[in-house]
Backbone as CSV, one residue per row, in Angstrom:
resi,resn,N_x,N_y,N_z,CA_x,CA_y,CA_z,C_x,C_y,C_z
1,MET,112.227,143.761,157.837,113.012,143.695,159.301,112.784,142.577,160.063
2,THR,113.782,141.867,160.450,113.679,140.769,161.012,113.370,140.759,162.668
3,SER,112.824,139.901,163.758,112.353,139.927,164.740,113.763,140.488,165.222
4,LYS,114.631,139.685,165.151,116.433,139.930,165.843,116.645,141.204,165.675
5,HIS,116.435,141.867,164.702,116.977,143.290,164.242,115.964,144.069,164.783
6,PHE,114.709,143.964,165.264,113.974,144.613,165.590,113.907,144.877,167.328
7,TYR,114.424,143.742,167.871,114.776,143.381,169.389,116.085,144.068,169.665
8,SER,116.727,144.348,168.675,118.131,145.387,169.093,117.586,146.499,169.304
9,ILE,116.333,147.068,168.671,116.294,148.659,168.565,115.234,148.544,169.901
10,VAL,114.316,147.639,170.288,113.464,148.200,171.900,113.535,146.994,172.467
11,ASN,114.753,147.074,173.418,114.853,145.887,174.477,113.722,145.902,175.645
12,PHE,112.625,145.079,175.618,112.035,145.244,176.705,112.328,144.341,177.920
13,SER,113.197,143.373,177.861,113.180,143.038,179.201,113.400,143.477,180.316
14,LEU,114.117,144.432,180.391,113.767,145.280,181.874,112.224,145.751,181.811
15,VAL,111.513,145.871,180.954,110.379,146.235,181.045,109.452,145.315,181.638
16,ALA,109.448,143.938,181.082,108.868,142.795,181.831,109.204,142.474,182.848
17,VAL,110.215,142.786,183.317,110.877,142.494,184.944,110.138,143.640,185.867
18,SER,110.039,145.012,185.423,109.315,145.887,185.959,107.874,145.414,186.301
19,LEU,107.551,145.388,185.033,105.577,144.845,185.005,105.400,144.134,186.178
20,SER,106.293,142.418,186.028,106.215,141.474,187.020,105.865,142.014,188.581
21,PHE,106.537,143.021,188.724,106.378,143.424,190.082,105.195,144.263,190.342
22,PHE,104.422,144.448,189.611,103.140,145.637,189.629,102.061,144.777,189.024
23,SER,102.165,143.258,188.786,101.095,142.697,188.125,100.535,141.546,188.725
24,PRO,99.549,140.800,188.706,99.021,139.502,189.048,99.566,138.421,188.486
25,PRO,99.702,137.288,189.128,100.488,135.788,188.255,100.028,135.713,187.087
26,SER,98.410,136.127,186.219,98.316,135.984,185.015,98.688,136.740,184.091
27,PHE,99.451,137.724,184.505,100.086,138.858,183.818,100.782,138.412,182.353
28,ALA,101.862,137.543,182.501,101.847,136.966,180.998,101.211,135.775,180.085
29,GLN,100.100,135.776,181.039,99.427,134.474,180.459,98.061,135.245,179.447
30,SER,98.381,136.153,179.162,97.124,136.761,178.553,97.080,135.994,177.011
31,THR,96.051,136.406,176.181,96.003,136.054,174.625,97.044,136.949,173.819
32,PRO,97.433,136.751,172.831,98.392,137.636,171.935,97.317,138.512,171.669
33,VAL,98.007,139.948,171.226,97.313,140.707,170.365,97.427,140.145,169.187
34,VAL,95.918,140.442,168.409,95.760,140.391,167.150,96.555,141.332,166.476
35,PHE,96.863,141.247,165.514,97.588,142.384,164.578,97.037,142.227,163.167
36,ASN,96.178,142.968,162.604,95.614,142.819,161.228,96.737,143.991,160.159
37,GLN,97.648,143.409,159.808,98.660,143.698,158.669,97.729,144.857,157.822
38,GLN,96.855,144.416,157.261,96.347,145.042,155.923,95.504,146.318,156.797
39,GLN,94.458,146.318,157.980,93.960,147.010,158.455,95.185,148.025,159.101
40,CYS,96.062,148.080,159.262,97.509,148.832,159.556,97.285,149.527,158.497
41,ILE,97.833,149.052,157.247,98.348,149.716,156.058,97.062,150.563,155.890
42,ASP,95.983,149.860,155.513,94.557,151.062,155.129,94.765,152.057,155.879
43,GLY,94.550,152.037,157.432,94.687,153.186,158.130,95.521,154.022,157.958
44,LEU,96.804,153.862,157.641,98.066,154.623,157.294,98.172,155.409,155.933
45,VAL,97.367,154.444,155.111,97.190,154.954,153.586,95.992,155.953,153.437
46,LYS,95.208,155.986,154.408,94.342,156.870,154.388,94.893,158.180,155.339
47,GLU,95.694,158.196,155.867,96.176,159.350,156.561,97.100,159.882,155.604
48,GLY,97.558,159.357,154.635,98.165,159.976,153.270,99.820,159.629,152.904
49,LEU,99.950,158.105,153.914,101.290,157.596,153.321,101.048,156.867,152.021
50,LYS,102.359,156.735,151.286,102.076,155.484,150.445,101.761,154.279,150.780
51,GLN,101.757,153.255,150.237,101.206,151.598,150.437,102.782,151.488,150.797
52,ASN,103.829,151.502,150.188,105.198,150.996,150.860,105.328,151.515,151.941
53,GLN,105.088,152.861,152.209,105.672,153.233,153.286,104.737,152.925,154.595
54,ALA,103.728,152.765,154.305,102.556,152.143,155.489,103.260,150.697,155.548
55,SER,103.535,150.233,155.003,104.161,148.557,155.187,105.327,148.618,155.926
56,ILE,106.343,149.708,155.802,107.241,149.715,156.588,106.761,149.886,158.227
57,TRP,106.200,150.624,158.720,105.620,151.144,159.783,104.838,149.787,160.375
58,CYS,103.877,149.334,159.472,103.313,148.069,160.190,103.819,147.093,160.391
59,ASN,105.088,146.620,159.556,106.177,145.551,159.911,106.772,145.798,160.992
60,SER,107.202,146.937,161.487,107.757,147.385,162.497,106.981,147.201,163.770
61,THR,105.500,147.825,163.798,104.703,147.527,164.631,104.727,146.300,164.851
62,GLN,104.155,145.498,163.918,104.440,143.875,164.003,105.314,143.423,164.983
63,GLU,106.518,143.389,164.716,107.687,142.675,164.896,107.694,143.612,166.622
64,CYS,107.632,144.930,166.618,107.669,145.475,167.901,106.513,144.508,169.110
65,LEU,105.132,143.962,168.535,104.443,143.550,169.149,104.581,142.032,169.595
66,LYS,105.415,141.130,168.476,106.074,140.162,168.651,107.025,139.885,169.954
67,GLU,108.133,140.909,169.364,108.835,141.018,170.475,108.733,141.269,172.002
68,SER,107.972,142.254,172.183,107.751,143.232,173.530,106.597,141.706,174.376
69,GLN,105.777,140.722,173.588,105.345,139.797,174.050,106.120,138.805,174.577
70,LYS,106.903,138.558,173.496,108.225,137.351,174.185,108.635,137.914,175.430
71,GLN,108.862,139.103,175.333,109.838,139.401,176.462,108.413,139.573,177.987
72,GLY,107.781,139.279,177.781,106.576,139.112,178.820,105.698,140.028,179.243
73,LEU,105.509,141.215,178.134,104.681,142.355,178.011,103.224,141.777,178.232
74,PRO,102.294,141.989,178.575,100.840,141.383,178.555,100.327,142.189,177.300
75,PRO,99.678,141.692,176.264,98.926,142.065,175.190,98.897,143.531,174.802
76,GLU,97.918,144.146,175.909,97.441,145.742,175.969,98.667,146.518,175.943
77,THR,99.663,146.132,176.918,100.476,146.934,177.312,101.368,146.782,176.031
78,ALA,101.770,145.681,175.710,102.927,145.496,174.479,102.075,146.508,173.274
79,LYS,100.487,146.623,172.962,100.408,147.121,172.066,100.310,148.812,172.260
80,THR,99.886,149.232,173.393,100.218,150.590,174.056,101.501,151.000,173.459
81,VAL,102.624,150.412,174.174,103.930,150.731,173.994,104.195,150.844,172.783
82,CYS,104.092,149.901,171.931,104.443,149.600,170.530,103.912,150.787,169.687
83,ASN,102.396,151.161,170.151,101.948,152.254,169.224,102.390,153.538,169.714
84,CYS,102.868,153.837,170.579,103.741,154.791,171.336,104.908,154.886,170.601
85,THR,105.723,154.041,170.580,107.061,153.872,170.363,106.822,154.263,168.370
86,MET,106.149,153.359,167.690,106.040,153.740,166.234,105.410,155.352,166.361
87,LYS,104.574,155.756,166.911,104.076,157.109,166.677,105.440,157.946,166.862
88,GLU,106.157,157.678,167.777,107.324,158.540,168.323,108.485,158.653,166.831
89,TYR,108.740,157.287,166.455,109.426,157.094,165.360,109.241,157.875,164.094
90,ARG,107.704,157.849,163.826,106.989,158.499,162.989,107.271,160.100,162.533
91,LYS,106.860,160.520,164.190,107.481,162.093,164.039,109.156,162.430,163.728
92,ARG,109.932,161.444,164.004,111.333,161.935,163.625,111.787,161.151,162.367
93,TYR,111.043,160.267,161.715,111.858,159.952,160.528,110.621,159.622,159.338
94,SER,110.878,159.586,158.265,110.193,159.249,157.153,110.191,157.497,157.295
95,ALA,109.652,157.063,156.491,109.621,155.239,156.452,110.774,154.889,156.161
96,GLU,111.115,155.485,154.972,112.740,155.126,154.207,113.841,155.485,155.210
97,LYS,114.077,156.861,156.052,114.959,156.817,156.703,114.610,156.169,157.890
98,PHE,113.662,155.817,158.294,113.680,154.738,159.780,114.168,153.383,159.231
99,LYS,113.815,152.877,158.086,114.051,151.693,157.701,116.036,151.442,157.380
100,GLU,116.529,152.771,156.944,117.818,153.283,156.978,118.164,153.309,158.481
101,VAL,117.912,153.925,159.167,118.437,153.936,160.477,118.564,152.873,161.334
102,VAL,117.322,151.916,161.072,117.177,150.488,161.759,118.416,149.746,160.940
103,LYS,118.898,149.712,160.064,119.401,149.167,159.259,121.136,149.772,159.901
104,GLN,121.342,150.829,160.268,122.361,151.344,160.659,122.845,150.987,162.463
105,SER,121.393,151.069,162.857,121.732,150.273,164.340,122.276,149.000,164.642
106,GLN,122.260,148.456,163.677,122.864,146.761,163.740,124.157,146.822,163.960
107,THR,125.153,148.151,163.801,126.280,147.830,163.662,126.743,149.658,164.134
108,ASN,125.552,150.465,164.539,126.002,151.434,165.144,125.345,151.380,166.657
109,PRO,126.260,151.371,167.752,125.442,151.553,168.931,124.821,152.529,169.616
110,LYS,125.379,153.480,169.327,124.687,154.770,169.233,123.429,155.053,168.821
111,ILE,123.423,154.730,167.707,122.026,154.784,166.885,120.904,153.622,167.448
112,ALA,121.525,152.595,167.633,120.640,151.542,168.637,120.143,151.959,169.840
113,LYS,120.950,152.664,170.556,120.372,153.241,171.884,119.603,154.337,172.152
114,GLU,119.993,155.225,170.948,118.909,156.131,170.574,117.415,155.825,170.201
115,LEU,117.325,154.541,169.263,116.311,154.166,169.109,115.542,153.159,170.344
116,ARG,116.532,152.320,170.844,115.929,151.842,172.229,115.374,153.125,173.498
117,GLU,116.180,153.803,173.590,115.443,155.177,174.301,114.040,155.325,174.013
118,VAL,113.519,155.024,172.945,112.142,155.664,172.571,111.253,154.897,173.082
119,GLY,111.767,153.750,172.808,110.738,152.565,173.434,110.629,152.489,174.897
120,GLU,111.723,152.646,175.793,111.813,152.975,176.706,111.134,153.728,177.269
121,SER,111.245,155.211,176.796,110.546,156.339,177.147,108.667,156.017,177.324
122,CYS,108.588,155.296,175.946,107.105,154.961,175.873,106.723,153.894,177.083
123,PHE,107.247,153.157,177.477,107.295,152.329,178.361,107.076,152.707,179.811
124,GLU,107.790,153.658,180.036,107.936,154.213,181.409,106.757,155.299,181.492
125,SER,106.271,156.316,180.352,105.218,156.550,180.384,103.545,155.690,180.918
126,ILE,103.810,154.491,180.478,102.865,153.808,180.767,102.937,153.287,181.869
127,LEU,103.946,152.916,182.293,104.305,152.413,183.887,104.027,153.392,184.993
128,PHE,104.238,154.586,184.561,103.946,155.331,185.707,102.650,156.071,185.478
129,GLU,101.780,156.041,184.761,100.600,156.881,184.538,99.744,156.599,185.716
């Protein structure tokens, strides 16, 4: 999954604007989150997923982190939002189904909206804690 494709799923541009009103000037100048792909995969495999399934989820998490930080979310907020988003996706879809849904979202605005709403919901829950 490319950054462009994942960006269509979870659009954080409004999120960044919203947070900028509540954050200090150094908000987006934080150090990016260091994402350990292998540690992510190992953790999901320990939870019972197969290696290839874990890779799908970890790749998606990594893309979410990159895109959300590009949109201006501070690293820790990006991490929290992306973890929440992936957790919600994992409740709804198997890894293979998620991969299929992401692909469908590229041509189906309704599916893209449904996926985007998950990320927005996670962000709102963090924003209004």
